[in-house]
N, C-alpha and C positions, 0 to 999 in steps of 0.2 A: 905539425903539432907533435909535441913530445909529452908523454905522460903515462899514467897508470889508470886502468879501469879495474877496480877490485869489487868483488861481490862476496857476500856471505849467504850460503844456502843453509837453512836450518832444518832440522827434522820435521816431518809432517806434523807431529804432535806438539811442536813448539808454539804454533800459532795461538794456542790457548793462553800461554804466558808471555811470550816474547812479542813486544810491540814495535821495537826499534833496535838499532845497532849503533854502537859507538865505535867508530873507526879511528885508529891512530897509525899514521904512516911516518916512519922515522928514517932519516938517512944516517950514514956512517959518522957524521959529525954530531949526531944527537939532535938535529933540528927536526921538529915534529909538526905534522899537520893533523888536525882533528876535525871530525864532523860526526853528527848524529843524523841518521836517516830512519824513517818509519819503514816497516815492511811494506813491500809492494802489494797491490791488490791481486795482480796476476802472479802466477808461479813460473818457475824456470822452464824454458822450452826443452823439448826432447833432443834438440841438436847438441846439447852439452853432454849427452849420454844418458842411458837408462837409469843410472844410479842417482842422477840429479833431477831428472824430469819430474815436474810437478811439485817440487819443493818450494816452500815459501822462501823469499829472499829479499835482500836490498842490495844496492850497489852505489858506487861512487866513482866518478870520473874526475881526475884532477891532473892539472898540468904540473909537471915536475922537471927538474933538470936531469940529464942523464946521470946514472949512478946506481948504487945498490941501496935497497930499501927493505926495512922490516915492517910488516903489516900485522896489526892486531885488530881483531873484530870481536867486540864484547856484546853478546845479546843482552838487551835491557827489557825489564818488565815495565808495566804501566807505572808512571811516577818517576822513571829514569834510573832506578837502581839496577845493579847487575842481576841477571837471572839466577835463581837458586837451583834451577834444574838443568841449564845448558851452559857449557863451558866456553870460555874464550877460545877463538881459533887464531892461530898465528901462521905466518908464512913469510917467505922472502921473495923479492922480485928485483930483476935488473931492468932498468929503464935505459933505452938506447935512443940517440938523437933521431928525430924524425919519425918515431914510431910510438904507438900506444901499446903498452904491455898489458896483457890480460891476466888476472889472477882470480881464481874462484876458490874460496875457502869454504870448508864445511864445518858447521857447528855440530857438537856431539852432546849427547845426554850425559849428565853427571850421575845418573841413577844406574845402579847395576841392573842388568837385564836377566 
């Protein structure tokens, strides 16, 4: 299997506003894959590191051809509009034949602390 497993971890306080995440995965030809997933009931496990342990998250596993991809994950509030409080997370990933590439993005608050 060749593909990408992408996850978005949101801040602990995001669960009050964020209910889902809109994922967009685009290759270098501009071809895009889209999906919306609700936040999981469970939180991220500690094996991903202490900074991510216990954070609300959602993830997506998709089959892709080998190549370079850009990933955007937009936190959504109830009703499906983008969150006013939490920013889109972006990252890049290289997918290799016969492998699943893992990418964990972290959402950030748009409010000054």
